[in-house]
N, C-alpha and C positions, 0 to 999 in steps of 0.2 A: 391273507398274504400280507407281507410287510409293506410292500409298495402301495397297498390300498389303505393303509392306516391313515385316519383323518389327521391332517396337519403335517404329514410326512413330506408332502410337496413343498410346504412352506419352509420346513427345515432345510431342504436341499436348496431352495431358492435363496435363503439367507446365507447359506454356506457358499454358494457360488458368488454372491455379492461380496462376501468377505474375501474370498480368494482373488476375485477380479480387482477389488479395491487394493489388496496387498500388492498385486502385480503392477497396477498402475502407479501406486505409491513408490514401489521399487524403481520402476522406469524413470519416474520424475526425479527421484533422488540420484539415480545414476547419471542422468543428463546434467543435473545441477552440479554434482560432484566432479564430473569431467570438465565442465565449463569453469568451475571455481578452481579446480586443480591446475588448469591451464593458466588462469590468471595468477594464481599463487606462484607457479614456477617461472612464468615469463615476466611478471611485474613485481610482486611482493618480495620474493626471495632475492632477486638481483638488487632491488632497491634498499632492502632493510637487512638482508642476511637471513639465513635459515632459521635462526633462533627466534627472530621477531616475525619474519615473513610467514612462517607456517601458522602460528596462532592467529594472525590477522584474518585468516580465512574463516575462523570459527563463527563470528557473528553473522556472516553472510550465509553460512551453511545452516545455522539455526533458523534464519529467515526462510531459506529454501525448504527446510523440513516442515515448518509451519504452513507455508503456502501449498506445498505438495500434499500434506495430509488433508488440508482443507479441500483442495481440488479433488483428490481421489475419493474422499468420503462422500462428497456431493455428487460427483459424476457417476459413481458406482452405486449410489444410494445404500451405503453400508448402514445397517441398523444402528441406532444411536445408543444402545445400551453399552455399558462399560465392557462387558465380556466380549462382545463382538468386535468392538473397536480395538481392544487390546489384542485380540487374536489377529486382527488385520495388521497392527503395528509390529507385533512379534514376528509374524510370517514375513513381512516385508524386510525387517531387519535381518532375518535369517538369509533371505535371498541376497541382500546387499553383502553380507559377510562371505557367503559362498562365492559371489561374483568377485569380491576383492581378493580372496585367496586364489580363485581360479585364474584371474588375470595377472596375478603377481609374477609368475614366471615370464610373462610376455612384457610386462611393464618394468619390473625391477630386476628380472633375471632369475629369481627364485622366490619361493614362499618364505624362506628364512629371511630374505632381504626385506620383505614386507614387515616382518616382526622386528627386525633390526633397525628399521627406519624410525621407530618411535623413540622419542626422548621421554623422560618422566613427565614433562609438561604436555607434550603432544599426546601421550598415552592417556593422561588424565582428561584432556579435552576430548579425545576420541571416545572415551567411556561416557562422558557427559552427552556427547552427540548421539551415541548409540542408545543410551537410555531415553533420551528425548525422542529419538526416532520411534522407539517402541511405544511410548505413551502419548505422543502427539495426537494420534487419531481420537483418543479419548477426550482431549482438551478442545478440539475444534468441532464446530457444527453440532453442538449439543441440542438435540430436539428436532 
């Protein structure tokens, strides 16, 4: 029987660690994004304008991504090989994007408003953040 195959339990255990790690990483990123978005909208945008205020959030979000990936991989003991860490990062990013799109009607009025909110600069920064989000678990806690 398939479930009695040697090593099968280990594969399921690793898979659960990857899924749990992705979910914890997702939650930490959403908390950081909500907090930093609040700071951006209440402090940065009024003080510097939207063109400067929105990009000011980026270095803080990069730091949040690194800390969140480090914490999630350690807490959930995600296997350190590149494939497992990349799976964790990509799954977490998918959860973030689904949440962003799902929350858009409540936060911005519509999904289209979320897409319309990007300027060329903020879209480029978002793409960098999303790519970094996906690969950061590979870069932290190697070994």
